[in-house]
C-alpha positions as CSV (number, residue, x, y, z in Angstrom):
1,M,22.2,-1.0,-51.1
2,S,19.0,-2.5,-52.6
3,E,16.0,-0.4,-52.6
4,I,13.1,-2.8,-51.2
5,T,9.7,-2.5,-49.8
6,V,6.7,-4.5,-48.8
7,D,3.3,-4.0,-49.7
8,T,1.9,-4.9,-46.1
9,G,-1.8,-4.9,-48.1
10,A,-1.0,-7.3,-50.3
11,C,1.3,-10.0,-47.6
12,N,-0.5,-12.5,-46.5
13,G,2.4,-13.2,-43.7
14,C,3.3,-16.3,-44.9
15,G,7.1,-15.7,-44.0
16,A,8.5,-17.6,-47.2
17,C,10.4,-14.3,-47.8
18,T,12.1,-14.9,-44.1
19,L,12.4,-18.3,-44.6
20,V,14.3,-18.1,-48.0
21,C,16.6,-15.0,-47.5
22,I,19.9,-16.0,-45.7
23,A,20.9,-12.3,-45.4
24,H,18.0,-11.9,-43.0
25,V,16.6,-8.8,-44.8
26,Y,13.0,-9.8,-43.9
27,N,11.1,-9.4,-40.4
28,L,8.0,-10.4,-39.6
29,V,5.7,-8.1,-37.3
30,E,2.2,-8.7,-36.6
31,K,2.0,-11.5,-39.2
32,K,3.2,-8.5,-42.1
33,A,6.6,-9.0,-43.7
34,I,9.1,-5.9,-43.6
35,A,12.1,-5.1,-45.4
36,A,14.5,-4.2,-42.5
37,N,17.7,-5.1,-43.5
38,T,17.9,-4.1,-46.9
39,Q,21.9,-3.3,-46.3
40,F,22.4,-6.7,-46.2
41,C,21.0,-7.9,-49.6
42,W,23.1,-10.2,-51.7
43,R,20.5,-9.8,-54.7
44,C,19.5,-13.3,-54.9
45,G,15.9,-12.7,-56.0
46,H,14.5,-15.8,-54.0
47,C,12.4,-13.2,-52.1
48,V,10.5,-12.0,-55.1
49,A,10.5,-15.8,-56.6
50,A,9.3,-17.4,-53.2
51,C,6.2,-14.6,-52.4
52,P,2.8,-15.8,-53.3
53,V,1.2,-12.8,-53.9
54,G,4.1,-10.4,-55.4
55,A,3.7,-8.0,-52.3
56,I,7.7,-7.5,-52.8
57,A,9.3,-4.5,-54.7
58,H,12.8,-4.7,-55.6
59,A,14.4,-2.8,-57.5
60,D,16.7,-5.4,-59.3
61,Y,14.1,-7.5,-60.0
62,P,10.7,-6.0,-60.7
63,L,8.1,-8.5,-61.4
64,T,7.3,-7.4,-65.1
65,E,10.8,-9.2,-65.4
66,C,10.0,-12.0,-63.0
67,P,7.1,-14.4,-64.9
68,I,5.1,-16.5,-62.8
69,L,6.5,-20.4,-63.2
70,E,3.8,-22.8,-64.2
71,P,4.4,-26.2,-63.1
72,D,2.6,-27.7,-65.7
73,E,4.2,-26.0,-68.7
74,L,7.6,-27.2,-67.0
75,P,9.6,-30.3,-68.2
76,G,8.6,-33.2,-66.4
77,Y,11.7,-35.6,-65.3
78,E,12.2,-37.9,-67.9
79,D,12.5,-34.8,-70.3
80,L,15.0,-33.6,-68.4
81,V,17.0,-36.9,-68.4
82,N,16.4,-37.2,-72.3
83,T,18.0,-33.6,-72.8
84,F,21.4,-34.3,-70.8
85,R,21.4,-37.7,-72.5
86,E,21.0,-36.0,-76.2
87,R,23.8,-33.4,-75.8
88,R,26.8,-34.5,-77.5
89,S,30.2,-32.9,-78.2
90,T,29.8,-32.1,-82.0
91,R,33.3,-31.8,-84.2
92,S,32.2,-31.6,-87.5
93,F,30.2,-28.4,-88.0
94,R,28.3,-27.2,-91.6
95,E,29.4,-23.8,-93.0
96,K,25.9,-22.0,-92.0
97,S,26.5,-19.3,-90.0
98,I,24.9,-18.3,-86.8
99,P,23.0,-14.9,-86.8
100,R,24.2,-12.8,-84.2
101,S,20.7,-12.3,-82.3
102,Q,20.7,-16.3,-82.1
103,L,23.9,-16.3,-80.1
104,Q,23.0,-13.3,-78.2
105,E,20.3,-15.4,-77.0
106,L,21.8,-18.5,-76.1
107,L,24.2,-16.5,-73.9
108,E,21.7,-14.6,-72.2
109,I,20.8,-18.1,-71.0
110,G,23.9,-18.3,-69.3
111,R,23.1,-16.2,-66.6
112,F,20.6,-18.4,-65.2
113,A,23.0,-20.9,-63.6
114,P,24.3,-20.5,-60.4
115,T,27.2,-18.3,-59.0
116,G,29.4,-18.8,-55.9
117,S,27.8,-16.0,-53.7
118,N,25.3,-15.0,-56.6
119,S,28.1,-13.0,-58.3
120,Q,26.6,-13.1,-61.7
121,N,30.1,-12.5,-62.7
122,V,30.5,-14.5,-65.9
123,D,30.3,-12.7,-69.4
124,W,31.4,-13.5,-72.7
125,L,33.7,-12.8,-76.0
126,A,32.2,-14.1,-79.1
127,L,33.8,-14.8,-82.0
128,D,31.9,-15.2,-85.8
129,N,34.3,-14.2,-88.1
130,R,35.7,-16.9,-89.8
131,A,39.3,-15.3,-90.6
132,K,39.2,-14.2,-86.8
133,I,38.7,-17.9,-85.9
134,Q,41.1,-19.1,-88.2
135,E,44.0,-16.7,-87.1
136,L,43.0,-17.9,-83.5
137,S,43.2,-21.6,-84.6
138,R,46.6,-21.3,-85.9
139,R,48.1,-19.1,-83.1
140,T,46.8,-21.5,-80.4
141,V,48.6,-24.9,-82.2
142,E,51.5,-22.6,-82.4
143,C,51.4,-21.9,-78.8
144,L,50.8,-25.8,-78.1
145,A,53.4,-26.8,-80.3
146,A,55.9,-24.9,-78.1
147,T,54.6,-26.4,-75.4
148,S,54.8,-29.6,-76.8
149,R,58.5,-29.2,-77.6
150,T,59.4,-28.1,-73.5
151,L,57.3,-31.0,-72.4
152,R,59.0,-33.4,-74.5
153,R,62.8,-32.3,-73.4
154,P,64.7,-35.0,-71.1
155,L,65.4,-32.7,-68.6
156,I,61.6,-31.6,-68.5
157,K,60.8,-35.4,-68.3
158,A,63.3,-36.5,-66.0
159,Y,62.3,-33.8,-63.7
160,F,58.4,-34.8,-63.3
161,H,59.7,-38.1,-63.2
162,L,61.6,-37.6,-59.8
163,T,58.9,-35.1,-58.6
164,K,55.7,-36.5,-59.3
165,G,56.7,-40.3,-60.2
166,R,56.5,-42.4,-63.6
167,Q,52.7,-42.2,-63.7
168,Y,52.7,-38.8,-63.9
169,S,55.7,-37.8,-66.2
170,T,54.1,-40.8,-68.4
171,M,50.9,-39.1,-68.5
172,L,52.6,-35.9,-69.6
173,W,54.9,-37.2,-71.8
174,Q,51.4,-38.6,-73.6
175,F,49.7,-35.1,-73.9
176,A,53.2,-33.7,-75.1
177,Q,52.7,-36.1,-77.9
178,K,48.9,-35.3,-78.4
179,L,50.1,-31.6,-78.3
180,A,52.7,-32.3,-81.4
181,T,50.2,-33.9,-83.5
182,L,48.1,-30.8,-84.1
183,K,50.6,-29.4,-85.6
184,K,50.6,-31.9,-88.5
185,R,46.9,-32.1,-88.1
186,Q,47.0,-28.4,-89.2
187,E,49.6,-28.5,-91.8
188,A,47.5,-31.2,-93.6
189,G,44.6,-28.6,-94.0
190,D,42.6,-29.2,-90.9
191,D,41.6,-27.5,-88.4
192,P,42.4,-29.5,-85.1
193,I,41.2,-26.5,-82.7
194,F,37.8,-25.3,-83.5
195,F,36.8,-28.1,-86.6
196,R,35.8,-25.1,-88.5
197,A,32.7,-24.4,-86.3
198,P,31.3,-21.0,-87.1
199,A,31.0,-19.5,-84.1
200,V,33.4,-19.9,-80.7
201,V,32.4,-18.2,-77.2
202,V,34.7,-17.5,-74.5
203,A,33.2,-17.7,-70.8
204,L,35.0,-14.9,-68.7
205,A,35.4,-14.3,-65.0
206,P,37.3,-11.8,-63.2
207,K,40.6,-13.4,-61.7
208,A,40.2,-12.3,-58.2
209,D,37.0,-14.7,-57.7
210,G,37.6,-18.2,-56.5
211,S,34.1,-19.5,-57.8
212,A,35.8,-18.4,-61.5
213,R,35.7,-21.8,-63.1
214,D,33.0,-23.3,-61.8
215,N,30.7,-20.2,-62.5
216,A,31.7,-20.3,-65.7
217,V,31.0,-24.1,-66.4
218,H,27.6,-24.0,-65.0
219,A,26.8,-20.9,-67.4
220,L,28.4,-22.9,-70.2
221,Y,27.0,-26.0,-69.6
222,N,23.1,-23.9,-70.0
223,V,24.1,-22.6,-73.2
224,E,24.9,-26.3,-74.5
225,L,21.8,-27.4,-73.5
226,A,19.8,-24.9,-74.7
227,A,21.9,-25.0,-78.2
228,R,20.4,-28.4,-78.8
229,R,16.9,-26.8,-78.8
230,L,17.8,-24.2,-81.3
231,G,19.3,-27.1,-83.9
232,L,22.6,-26.2,-83.1
233,A,25.7,-28.3,-81.6
234,T,28.3,-27.3,-79.4
235,C,31.9,-28.7,-78.0
236,Q,34.1,-27.6,-75.1
237,M,37.2,-26.5,-76.3
238,G,40.0,-27.9,-73.9
239,F,43.0,-27.1,-76.1
240,M,42.1,-23.9,-76.6
241,A,41.4,-23.2,-72.8
242,F,44.5,-24.8,-71.7
243,A,46.4,-22.3,-74.3
244,L,44.2,-19.0,-73.3
245,E,45.1,-19.4,-69.9
246,R,48.9,-20.0,-70.4
247,N,49.7,-17.7,-73.2
248,R,49.5,-13.9,-72.8
249,S,49.5,-13.1,-76.3
250,L,46.4,-14.9,-77.4
251,R,44.8,-13.4,-74.7
252,E,45.5,-10.0,-76.1
253,F,44.7,-11.4,-80.0
254,L,41.2,-11.8,-78.0
255,G,41.2,-8.7,-76.2
256,V,40.9,-9.9,-73.0
257,P,40.5,-7.6,-70.2
258,K,43.2,-7.4,-68.2
259,D,41.4,-8.0,-64.8
260,K,39.5,-11.3,-66.2
261,S,40.3,-14.6,-66.7
262,T,39.4,-17.2,-69.2
263,Q,37.5,-20.1,-67.9
264,A,36.1,-22.4,-70.8
265,V,36.2,-22.1,-74.5
266,L,32.7,-23.6,-76.6
267,A,32.4,-24.2,-80.2
268,I,28.9,-23.6,-81.6
269,G,27.6,-24.8,-85.5
270,Y,24.8,-26.7,-87.2
271,P,26.2,-30.2,-86.9
272,R,26.7,-32.0,-89.9
273,V,25.7,-35.1,-88.2
274,T,22.4,-36.3,-86.4
275,Y,22.6,-38.5,-83.4
276,H,19.4,-41.2,-83.2
277,R,20.6,-42.9,-80.1
278,A,21.3,-41.8,-76.8
279,I,24.4,-43.7,-75.2
280,P,25.1,-44.8,-71.7
281,R,28.4,-43.6,-69.8
282,R,30.0,-45.2,-66.8
283,K,27.9,-45.6,-63.9
284,P,29.3,-43.5,-60.8
285,R,30.6,-45.1,-57.8
286,V,28.7,-43.7,-54.8
287,T,30.2,-44.4,-51.5
288,W,27.2,-44.0,-48.4
289,V,28.7,-42.3,-45.4
290,G,27.2,-42.9,-41.9
């Protein structure tokens, strides 16, 4: 249970805390807010953020860690759109290493992303040892090559053709072919998994959380957008995420806790190429209902 008190002398009775608190922690009594049901607190912090006079003392959110937001200092709509359009998936990195303090700072930014039921349960594994990253890449390719061999077996292809249909089995066959090329690229001296990025991070979440994937991806996207402001580039590593999800030996190699699931993987580094134009994307089809 969170320790929450309200300074009734400072409270102006605006009722903002009662409006934003879905757990109904606060009541208005004689035009003053009181924390009547602290046992129900979700620890979302909405009450502290909404109180215009700083009357709420919340043990989990001390005012010293809750800076006042200045609207004039926040990015405008166009600035935000340009930030979204600037982000690109980068697969060509410089040799330059990233200071751990900077990586730590980036991952801290992930905590400001939304999480289901305010669980705030996304943690990270971070790698910046090039030899470790190279070995992880090698093991991942071996895992995916084995998956490719399995998917290309005639009986497996026939099974998916009968149970899922021709379109699905064709897509799966093409995916298996793509996995097979990774081994060839690695043998040619390429790094088809991390593209020689100097750092890799893996987003973790509790296995039992149904919102784990969403939580991790939201946090990861915060990191991706913030990385650009530090002159860094990123790319989500889908092959690595696919392999980690299905291969216990890879998870053991990384030291993934048994109660955690790996949800997303991000390569981070200094880009070798600068992008000068924003590129359009397919416009979504919007269907209005009602």
